[in-house]
C-alpha angles and dihedrals in degrees: 000000000000129000112259119230088257090056092046091051089053090048089053095046104035102023098236144058134196121220112199115219093005091145122055115244093240090057092050091050093049090052093047092050093050092046094047090048090054091048089052090062089062134262115247106241090217094057099049094102094048089046092053093050097040116015141310115231090023091182086068100051093096094034119119089238088066104029092049087068084072106027098044101034133071092275096102096045091049089051094046089062092062107016133047096246090190086070102052129095113257111269102231101160143029133209112243102216116190128172119197128211116268121236091236128051099227111123115229125198124246120251117229120236141158115230120243096047117124124262128159095254108034100076098242115135116248114256097023136088116227099203130174139175113255138002117221117196129191120200108217094178133041118263105192095165145016132279094041101113090291121181102244130201137191102219118228096012090115090069094039089053093045090054090048093051090048089058101035103025127254090269088074086084089070086071093055134269116338112265098248130140107262123219122225113293122244119219108213115228126183147116134290107280095036113135122215122200116191133172118251095241094050114114112237142159145166128260123227110266110237092162119100093245135082112246109229122196139145124212129199127198117218116203128187116228091234091069105097135149087267096047107030092113097061101072090047093056094040100034095190096048093111096035108083093167091063097052092097086073100050 
């Protein structure tokens, strides 16, 4: 399954694309079973903040039930149409991202961020940016409507941020998100098994979950081998540097 030209154009312009039914139902079921079994053993209350920032069921992050969502799905073929997958680090783990229902029913907006920025609970070393190339998400539960812990994006911000980093240096991200005017956010809805591919520099967030259901998803971070401590700034200032399949749009 490769991205069509229309899908590539959306990725170029908006910074993300959604691929329906990108993951087979049996892979989704295996992942859900493993995650729910883990939840049944109990979640330490003192680690909830860490789990939200890093991963729930951390003992499963490298388990085949999780990694098969990437390795045995359409994810690699989708990536191959835009990225040289022979030059990415092996994807050996996934972030198990759960959003539990809130006690009240008042929707709260998502707050934008870019991954790899330091916070006290996310494991990134202070004073550094742990950037990568692409974010691949897999929905493990249906999301028929908004405000249910939806993955939320600010379309086009990948290009606006790239332009800002060209002018001010990628190190500007250490001071927080660039001060640009943000477009209206888009809450992604869909079905279990949908794939989401997003550019690293796209602003994104998660809405509060006012539905009665847990939002289940897994995210994989794809990193080109040319991103090193000496060269990490380059793909933030030239956002399609490691995306040969997107050069027709430049």
